[in-house]
N, C-alpha and C positions, 0 to 999 in steps of 0.2 A: 680546474686544471689550467685554464688560460692564465688566471691570476698567479698561480705558482710558477708557470713558465716565465711570466713577465718579471717576477721577483728574481728568479735564478738568472735569467738572461741579462737583466738590467744590472744587477750588482756584480754579476760575473764579468760583464763588459768593462765596468769601472775598474774592477780588480785587475783585469788584463792590461788596461791602458796604463795604470800607474805602478803595477807590480809585476804582472806576467810578462809584459813586453821587455822591461829591463832584464828580467831573469832569462828570457829567451836569447837576448843579445849576448848576455854573459856566457851562456852555454855555447852559442855559435862561435864566440871569440875563443873559448877554450878548445873547441874542436878544430878551428881553422882560423887563426888570427892572421890578418893581412898586415905585415910590417911595412915600415916606411924607411927609405934610405935618406938620412939627413947628412948634410955636410955644411961646413962653415963658408958659405958662398955669400957674395955681396953684389948681386946684380943691381942695376939702376931701378930705384923704387920711386914711384910717385905717391905721396900720401895726400889723399883728398879729404878735405874737411868741408862738408856742406853746412851752411849756417843760415838761419833766419832769425834776426834780432837776438844775437847771442853776446851782446856787449858785456854781460855780467861774468862770462866765463872765457871769452875768446882769448884775451891776453894770456891768461894762465895756461890755456890749451896750447897756444903757440910756443910759449916758453918750454912747455913739456915736450912738444915735438922737436924743437931745436936742441934739446938736451938728450935726445935718444942716442944710445950707443950704436951708431951706424955711420959709416964713412960719409962725411958731409957732402962730398962731391958726387956721391951716388944717391943722394936723397933729395927729391924735389917735394916741396911742401906747397900745396895748391889749395887756397881757400876759395870756395865758390859761394857767392852770396845769392840766395834765393829771394831777391826783392827785399832785402833788409831795410828797415826804415829807422833804425836806431844808429848807434855809433859803431856797429860791427865793421863796416867797410873801412872806416877811418882807422880803426885799431889794426886791421890786417895790413893796411897801407903803410903803417908805421914800421912794419917788419920787413919792408921791401929790401932794405939794405942788407938784411940777413938772409936774403934768398927766398923769402916767402912771396908767392905770386897770388894775385887776386883776380878772380873772374866775376864781374858784375852781371847779374841777370835780372830781368823783370820777374815778378812772382810767377813761378811755373810749377812748384811742387818739388819735393826732394828728389824724386826719381829722375825727373827731367834735368834737374840741376846736376846730378851725378853723371848723367849721360853727357852733358855739355863739358863737364870737367874731364871726363875720361877721354873725350875726343881731343882735348887740348894737351893732356898729360904726355910726358915724354918717356916715362919709365917702362921697362919691360914687365915689371910687376906693379899692379895697382893696389894700393893699400887704402882701405876706407876706415874712417874712425869718426865718431860723433864728437861734437864740440864740448859736451859736458862730461867727458871722460878723462881719466889720467892713465897714461900708458906707462907701464914699468919700463925702465931704461933699456933692458935687453930684450924686450918683447918683440921688437921688429926683427932682430937677428934670429930669434927663435922661430918666428913665422917663416922667414925667408929660407931658413935651413931646410925646410921640407920640400922646397922647389928643386932641390938636387935630385929628387926622385922624379923621373919623367912622367910617371903615372899620376902625379899630384897636380891638380889644376887649381886648387884653392885651399886656403888654410884659415881656420877660425881661431880667434883668440879666446882666452878664458876670462869671461866677464865675472867680476866680483862686485857686489853691492856694498857701498860704504855704510858705515855705522851712522845712524842718525844722531843729531845733537841731543835729542830728547827721546824718552821712551815712547816710541810709536809702533804699535802692533803691525801696521801695514808695512812699515819699512823692514821690520824683523821678518815678517812673512815673506816679503819679496826676496830677502837674502836667503832664506831657507829654500824657497822655490828655485833660485838659481843654482844652489848647491846640487839639488836634485837634477836640474836640467843639464848641468855640466857633466854629471855622472852618465846620463843617458847619451849625451853627445860623444863622450869618450868611448863608450861601448859601441856606439854606431860606427865611429871611426875605426875601431879595431876590427870591425867586420867588413870594412870597405870604405864607406862614406857616411858621414852624417848628412842630414837632409838639407840643412841650410845654415847660414851663418847669422850671427847677431850683428847689428850695425855698430856696436861699440868698437869692434876691431876685427877686421878680416882682410885677406889679400887674395888676389886671383892673378892668373897670367893674363897679360894684356889682350892676347889674341882670343881669349875666351869671353871677354866682355861683349855683351850684346845689348842693343836698344830694345825697349819693350813697347808694344803697341798700346798698352793700357797703362796710363800713369797712376790710376787709382788702385795701387796695390802696394804691398810691403816691398820697399826698395831692396833690403838685404836679402829677402827670400827670392825676389824676382831675378836678382843678379847672380846669387850664389847657387841656387837650387838647379840651375841649368847645367852646372858643371858635371854632376854625376849623370845627367841625362845625355851628355855627349860623350860619355865613356871615360871621363877623368875622375880622379878621386877628390873629394872635398873632406879634408881631415881636420882633426881637432888637436890643437897644440896646448898642452897643459903648462908650458913654460912661458906662454905669451899672456901675461896677466894684464888686464885692463880694468880699472875701477870706475864705477858709475855712481852718480849721486843716488841716494835712496828716494823713494816716492815722497813728494811734499805733503800729501794728505791722502786719505782713503778716497775722497771725492775725485781727486785728480788721477789717482791710480785706476779707479773705476772707469773714468772717461778714456784713459789711455788704453786700457785693455779692451774696451768696446771698439775703439778705433783699430787696434791691432787685429782683433778678430775680423772686422770688416775687411781690412787689407789682406789678411792671410787667406781668408776664404776666396777672395777674388784672385789671389796669387795662385792658389791651388787649382782653381778653375782654369786659369790661363795655362797651367802646366798639367792639365787633366790627363794627357796621354801617359804621363809618368805613373798614374795610378793603375795602369794595366801591367800586371806582373809578367805577361808574355813579352812586353816591350822592355821593361827595366828590371825585372827579376826581384832581388832582395830589396832594392831601393823602393819599389812599390809598397812592399809590406811596411817598411819604415815610414813612408809618407802617410799611409793609412793610419798606422798606430800612433805615431808621434804628433801628427797635426790634425788630420781630419776627424778621427774618432774622439780625440781629446776635446775638440771644440763642440762636439755634440753630446758630451757627457751629461749636461743638465737634463736632457730628455729621458734617458734611461733612469736617471736618479729620481726624477719626478714620478715616472710611471711605477718604479719599484716601491716608492713610498705609498702611493695610492693603493697598489695591489697588496702591500703588506697590511695596510689598514683594513682591507676587506677580509684578510685571512687571519688576523690576530686573534679573533675569537674562536678559531677552530683548532689552533695548534700552539703549543708552548714555543716551538721553534720559531714560528712566524711572529709570535708575540715578542720574543727576544729580539728578532730582527727589527721589528718596528720600534721597540724600545731603544735599540742601539742607534737607529737612524735619528730618532727624536732627540736622544741625548747629544748626538753630534751637532745637530742644528741648534739645540739649546746652548751648547758651548760656543757656537759661532755667534749667536745673538749676544751672549755675555761678552765675548771678545770684542764685538762691535761697540757695546756699551762702555767697556773699559779700555778701549783702544789707546787712550791718551794717558792711562795710568801704568805704573810699573808692572802691576800684576797682569795687565793685558798683553804684555810682550812675552809671557811664558808660553812654551810650546803647547800646553794644554788648551790655551785660548787662541793664540795667534794662528795656529795651524788651521783649525776649522773656520775661523773668521776669514783668513785670506783665501782658503779653498772656496768658500761660498761666494766671496766677493768676486774672485776671478771667474767662477763659472756663471754667476749671474750676469757679469759683464759679457761673457761669451754668448750667453743666450740673447742678450740685447743686440750684440754684434751680428749674430746670425739673422735676427729679424730685420736689422737695418739693411743687410744685403738683400733679403727677400723683398723689402720695400723699395729697393732700387737706389738706395743712398750711395753716392760715390764720394770719396774723400781724396782729393788730390793734394791739397795743402792744408795745414793746420797750424795752430799756435800752441806752443808748449807752455808748461809752468815750470819754473826753476825753484828748487829749494835753496835755503840759505846754507850752503855746504861748501867746505873746502877740503879737497882730498888730502892735502898735506897735514890736516889735523887728525887723520885717522889713527895715527900712532903706529900700529903694527902692519906696515906695508912691506910686502915682499918686493924688494927693489932690484930683482935680477934684471 
């Protein structure tokens, strides 16, 4: 009886996280959608770009920022260098005549760098964007239009993952994952607020920015998730496209997701009061469903597989369930083996491969938190990627 309960509860939880939760949001949005008042406003905006050794992409990023369709006199571009040791600071300095400001800091981690930049920024709206992204020309206008609604405290851009130069299953899997993730964020926004922004592109009202006591957490979550907690809306803007480079390799994507899990769990712990539905209502349900439960999916998956193994000999149903799980994991292994081949990027292989890679990284990330590992600063890997070579860009 216990084994059957484990299988039903385990697989049911996974089904809820990835299918039931979006369906519930869709139903809530149909019953009572919370609309947003948008208007063509142009308040003073400070665009903050935190960098650490970004010489390979920074010049292209600044050219992109300077070309945005937004009144130049209303846009401040501020580069904050988190202890860069390459040519990043010199590159940023070369744009000083075009109005780009540079803030030099000793190595302190991205969150502390953003806090220092926010303290120096002059705009009434703070827009944050990563150095390795390409922002569509009208994306900033689309973000800012939402601030015409006094209930809106923050706006998330729509991240898109660029196409890799070669057939890489992990890059295709990341692109598919973000299409799903954006759908969930859109549904959350229609029901009030999404739970957090992605660092690729988002904006908040200056007065809602706050400094964090713990720098070893996800900067985008730490900054943006507080907005719904103080009674303002954090909404998702589908017309604010921002493109990000695809993962450079499965190894680097695994390392990144392990770090992200560590940061996110620490971030949720810092915001643990928001998990209480008596305090934050629907937002608590979103936080549990979208973040916390998703990161703990490996545990019910593993328990369900073991329980199915013990039940397979007693029932055709449980034998089929075991066979389905084994087939899924076999496809994941095949996808990993063929990840650099064209066939490896097919949905039949890249979906289970990326799913298992992401959740194995989440499992390692959870254990890294339990071991007490704190990550304040890190070094990234950059793929050989140029957003202008993507071809079919939506340049609104």
